[in-house]
C-alpha positions as CSV (number, residue, x, y, z in Angstrom):
1,M,100.6,84.9,137.1
2,N,97.5,85.1,135.0
3,S,95.3,85.0,138.1
4,L,96.9,88.2,139.4
5,L,96.1,91.8,138.5
6,F,99.1,93.9,137.7
7,V,98.6,97.6,138.4
8,I,100.2,99.9,135.9
9,S,100.2,103.7,136.2
10,R,98.7,105.9,133.5
11,N,102.1,107.5,132.9
12,H,103.4,104.0,132.0
13,F,100.9,103.7,129.2
14,Q,101.4,107.2,128.0
15,K,105.1,106.4,127.7
16,T,104.6,102.8,126.5
17,P,107.6,102.1,124.2
18,M,105.6,99.5,122.2
19,R,103.7,102.2,120.2
20,C,106.9,104.2,119.7
21,I,108.7,101.1,118.5
22,M,105.9,100.3,116.0
23,I,106.0,103.8,114.6
24,Y,109.8,103.7,114.4
25,K,109.8,100.4,112.6
26,M,107.2,101.6,110.1
27,K,109.2,104.7,109.4
28,R,112.3,102.6,108.7
29,L,110.3,100.4,106.4
30,I,108.8,103.3,104.5
31,S,112.2,105.0,104.3
32,A,113.7,101.8,102.8
33,I,110.9,101.6,100.2
34,L,111.4,105.2,99.3
35,F,115.1,104.7,99.0
36,L,114.6,101.8,96.6
37,L,112.2,103.9,94.5
38,L,114.4,107.0,94.5
39,T,117.5,105.1,93.5
40,S,115.8,102.9,90.9
41,P,116.7,105.3,88.0
42,F,120.3,104.4,88.5
43,C,119.4,100.8,87.6
44,F,118.3,101.8,84.1
45,C,121.7,100.9,82.8
46,L,120.8,97.2,83.5
47,S,119.4,95.4,80.5
48,D,116.9,93.4,82.6
49,F,115.5,96.3,84.7
50,Q,112.0,97.6,84.7
51,F,110.4,100.3,86.8
52,S,106.7,101.3,86.9
53,V,104.3,103.4,88.9
54,A,100.5,103.1,88.9
55,P,98.1,105.7,90.5
56,R,95.1,103.8,91.7
57,V,91.6,104.3,93.1
58,S,89.2,101.8,94.6
59,L,86.1,101.2,96.7
60,S,86.3,98.9,99.7
61,F,83.8,97.4,102.1
62,G,84.7,95.8,105.4
63,E,84.5,95.6,109.1
64,L,86.8,95.7,112.2
65,N,85.9,93.9,115.4
66,E,87.0,94.5,118.9
67,I,86.1,91.7,121.3
68,L,86.2,91.1,125.0
69,Y,86.1,87.4,126.1
70,G,84.8,86.0,129.4
71,Y,86.6,83.7,131.7
72,D,85.4,80.6,129.7
73,D,86.4,82.3,126.3
74,T,82.8,83.2,125.5
75,I,82.2,86.7,124.0
76,V,80.8,89.1,126.6
77,S,81.3,92.4,124.6
78,Q,82.0,93.2,121.0
79,L,82.3,96.4,118.9
80,D,81.8,96.1,115.2
81,W,83.2,99.0,113.2
82,E,81.8,99.2,109.7
83,Q,83.7,100.5,106.7
84,N,80.9,100.9,104.1
85,A,82.0,102.2,101.8
86,L,85.5,103.7,101.5
87,F,87.0,105.5,98.5
88,N,90.6,104.6,98.5
89,Y,93.3,106.5,96.6
90,G,97.0,105.9,96.4
91,M,100.1,104.8,94.4
92,E,101.6,101.5,93.5
93,A,105.3,101.1,92.4
94,N,107.1,98.1,91.1
95,I,110.7,97.4,90.4
96,K,111.7,94.3,88.4
97,I,115.4,93.2,88.2
98,Y,115.8,90.0,86.2
99,N,113.2,87.7,87.7
100,F,113.0,89.5,91.1
101,N,110.0,91.8,91.8
102,I,109.7,94.5,94.5
103,N,106.2,95.9,94.7
104,S,104.9,98.6,97.1
105,I,101.5,100.2,97.7
106,F,100.5,103.3,99.7
107,E,96.9,104.1,100.2
108,S,94.6,106.4,102.2
109,S,90.8,106.6,102.1
110,L,87.7,108.8,102.4
111,P,84.4,107.6,103.7
112,L,81.4,107.5,101.4
113,G,78.2,108.0,103.3
114,T,77.7,107.0,106.9
115,S,79.0,103.9,108.5
116,Y,78.0,102.7,112.0
117,M,79.6,101.0,115.0
118,Y,77.5,98.4,116.8
119,D,78.1,97.7,120.5
120,Y,76.9,94.3,121.7
121,D,77.1,93.3,125.4
122,D,76.4,89.9,126.9
123,F,77.4,90.6,130.5
124,D,76.8,87.1,131.9
125,G,78.2,85.2,128.8
126,N,75.0,83.2,128.2
127,K,74.9,84.1,124.5
128,T,71.9,86.3,125.0
129,V,72.3,90.0,124.1
130,D,71.9,92.2,127.2
131,K,72.5,95.5,125.4
132,L,72.8,96.6,121.7
133,S,73.5,100.2,120.6
134,K,74.1,101.7,117.2
135,H,76.5,104.7,116.8
136,P,77.2,106.7,113.6
137,I,80.9,107.0,112.9
138,K,81.6,110.7,112.5
139,Q,85.3,110.5,111.7
140,T,87.6,107.9,110.3
141,T,91.2,107.6,109.1
142,N,92.5,104.5,107.2
143,L,96.0,104.0,105.9
144,N,97.4,100.9,104.1
145,T,101.1,100.2,103.3
146,E,102.3,97.0,101.6
147,L,105.6,95.7,100.4
148,T,105.7,92.5,98.3
149,L,108.8,90.5,97.3
150,S,108.4,87.9,94.6
151,Y,110.3,85.8,92.0
152,D,109.2,84.8,88.5
153,L,109.4,81.1,87.7
154,Q,108.6,80.9,84.0
155,W,106.8,77.6,83.2
156,S,105.8,78.4,79.7
157,S,105.1,81.4,77.4
158,V,101.7,81.6,79.0
159,F,102.1,80.6,82.7
160,T,104.4,82.1,85.3
161,V,104.5,81.1,89.0
162,L,105.5,83.6,91.6
163,P,106.5,82.6,95.2
164,L,106.0,85.7,97.3
165,I,106.2,87.3,100.7
166,N,104.1,90.3,101.7
167,F,104.5,92.8,104.5
168,Q,101.4,94.8,105.4
169,Y,100.7,97.7,107.8
170,L,97.2,99.0,108.5
171,F,96.2,102.0,110.6
172,N,92.6,102.6,111.4
173,D,91.2,105.4,113.5
174,F,87.5,105.9,114.4
175,K,85.4,108.4,116.3
176,S,81.8,107.5,116.9
177,D,79.0,109.8,118.1
178,K,76.7,108.9,120.9
179,G,74.4,106.1,119.9
180,D,70.9,104.9,120.2
181,I,70.3,101.9,122.5
182,L,68.3,99.5,120.3
183,F,67.9,96.9,123.0
184,G,68.3,96.7,126.8
185,Q,68.9,99.3,129.5
186,R,66.0,101.5,128.5
187,T,64.0,103.8,130.9
188,P,60.3,103.5,130.2
189,G,59.0,106.6,128.4
190,K,62.5,108.1,128.0
191,K,65.0,107.9,125.1
192,V,68.4,106.7,126.4
193,Y,71.7,107.3,124.5
194,A,74.9,105.3,124.6
195,N,78.2,107.0,125.2
196,K,80.6,108.0,122.5
197,I,83.5,105.6,121.8
198,D,86.9,106.4,120.1
199,Y,89.1,103.7,118.7
200,Y,92.3,103.2,116.8
201,R,94.4,100.2,115.8
202,H,97.8,99.4,114.4
203,S,98.1,96.1,112.5
204,V,101.2,94.5,111.1
205,F,101.0,91.2,109.1
206,I,103.5,89.0,107.3
207,F,102.0,87.0,104.5
208,S,103.5,84.3,102.3
209,G,101.9,82.6,99.3
210,V,102.1,81.9,95.6
211,G,100.8,83.8,92.6
212,I,100.1,82.8,89.0
213,K,100.5,85.0,85.9
214,I,98.5,84.0,82.8
215,S,99.1,85.8,79.5
216,P,96.9,84.2,76.8
217,Q,97.9,87.0,74.4
218,N,100.2,90.0,74.2
219,K,97.6,92.6,75.2
220,L,96.1,90.7,78.1
221,L,97.5,89.5,81.4
222,F,95.8,87.9,84.4
223,T,97.4,87.7,87.8
224,L,96.0,86.0,90.9
225,D,97.5,85.0,94.2
226,F,96.6,83.5,97.5
227,Q,98.4,84.4,100.7
228,I,98.2,83.3,104.4
229,S,99.7,85.1,107.4
230,P,102.0,83.0,109.6
231,W,102.4,85.9,112.0
232,G,100.7,89.2,112.8
233,Y,100.6,91.8,115.5
234,Q,97.7,94.1,116.4
235,F,97.6,96.9,119.0
236,D,94.4,98.9,119.7
237,Y,93.1,101.5,122.0
238,D,89.6,102.6,122.8
239,Y,88.2,105.4,124.9
240,H,84.6,105.2,126.3
241,H,83.3,108.7,127.0
242,G,81.0,109.2,130.0
243,T,78.4,111.6,131.2
244,G,80.0,112.1,134.6
245,K,77.1,110.5,136.4
246,D,78.6,107.0,136.4
247,P,81.8,106.7,138.4
248,R,83.1,103.9,136.1
249,Y,83.2,106.3,133.1
250,P,85.1,107.5,131.2
251,F,87.5,104.6,130.9
252,S,89.8,103.2,128.2
253,T,91.5,99.9,127.2
254,Y,94.7,98.9,125.5
255,D,94.9,95.5,123.7
256,Y,97.9,93.6,122.5
257,M,97.3,90.7,120.2
258,Y,99.5,88.3,118.2
259,S,98.2,86.1,115.4
260,F,99.4,82.9,113.8
261,F,97.8,81.7,110.6
262,S,94.6,83.5,111.3
263,K,94.5,85.8,108.2
264,A,94.4,85.1,104.5
265,K,94.3,87.3,101.3
266,F,93.2,86.7,97.8
267,N,94.0,89.0,94.9
268,I,93.0,89.1,91.3
269,T,94.3,91.6,88.7
270,T,93.5,91.9,85.0
271,S,95.8,94.1,82.9
272,F,95.0,95.5,79.5
273,L,98.2,96.5,77.7
274,I,97.7,99.7,75.6
275,N,101.4,99.8,74.5
276,S,104.8,99.1,76.0
277,F,104.5,102.0,78.4
278,L,100.8,102.1,79.4
279,S,98.4,99.5,80.7
280,I,95.1,99.6,82.5
281,Q,94.6,97.3,85.5
282,L,91.4,96.2,87.1
283,F,92.0,94.6,90.6
284,T,90.1,93.0,93.4
285,N,91.7,92.4,96.8
286,S,90.3,90.7,99.9
287,M,91.4,89.9,103.4
288,F,89.5,87.5,105.7
289,G,90.1,85.4,108.8
290,F,89.1,84.8,112.4
291,P,89.7,86.8,115.6
292,D,93.0,86.9,117.4
293,K,93.3,86.9,121.2
294,G,95.6,88.9,123.4
295,E,96.1,90.8,126.7
296,C,93.7,93.6,127.7
297,Y,94.7,96.5,130.0
298,T,92.0,98.7,131.3
299,D,91.2,101.4,133.9
300,F,87.5,100.5,134.1
301,A,86.3,101.6,137.6
302,S,89.9,102.2,138.6
303,E,92.4,105.1,138.8
304,D,95.1,102.9,137.3
305,Y,95.5,100.6,134.4
306,Y,95.6,96.9,135.3
307,L,96.0,93.7,133.4
308,S,92.5,92.2,133.1
309,S,92.1,88.5,133.6
310,R,89.8,88.5,130.5
311,K,91.2,88.3,127.0
312,S,90.8,90.8,124.3
313,G,90.2,90.0,120.6
314,A,90.4,91.7,117.2
315,N,89.5,90.8,113.6
316,I,89.5,92.5,110.2
317,N,87.7,91.6,107.0
318,Y,87.4,93.6,103.8
319,I,87.0,93.4,100.0
320,K,88.4,96.1,97.6
321,T,87.9,96.6,93.9
322,G,89.4,99.3,91.8
323,I,91.4,100.5,88.7
324,S,94.9,101.8,88.1
325,L,96.9,103.2,85.3
326,K,100.3,101.6,85.1
327,I,103.2,103.6,83.6
328,T,106.3,101.6,82.7
329,F,109.7,103.2,82.3
């Protein structure tokens, strides 16, 4: 079956249920989290109940990659979308009942300065770049939602171990301007521009791992954890603008990718307790891993979408550092 091309109409993709299902599931997840937060005041009657909120800001640096593989799994095309730097703002909420913890994070971001998208093409797959272009990213939207469930295992008055499971949803949307061709496909004596490219991605990951709390004194608390993702799903779409002179343009692609143990996260938080109600937290979060592969649908040089015999790929890496003010009720 992989050797065949399956023709799919544009209307099919416009009505593709996958994206609707993803949005529906995320709405249900967010609704469940909001329900927990809104109903948490009713739990104040419990003696072992604690509720806290923490407005937070941070800076992050990272990159998203979109990849097209050749028939022998060599990279023939790659888009690298920079995120340098982003100002992130949002809210963190935590519910603790006995030894159980429910933590949620909602974040959005604003770009600081100009980031770029680099488009590499190696058409024959010989690991020699045939074309390289650089595009300024003129518009970007980034959303991050996380839900973490953990349990405190008290080893001593200083050490606590936390087995945990984390659910993360990321939405990234980019619009790049026309770019400068830095290498390849140049006309002597004439400046040549590369077409604009738009791109968005939905990413859902499940992480599991273990954390450690270290409290050497009453006013200081260190928390660190390591997580690995046994399963993930990414869906992305890109649109390549055209000049109208090339019959192959404009065109677009849809990519569906599943991942297994390809992503990991490492988080460190230092908390300074001002009093029983307020604390200042300094945190660093990072995600790293290797590309996932999946199916690629495209209408390149065609009036209809078809399943390409080449595989698509996607990756994401970032590091984030920031500060929050935790208010405990």
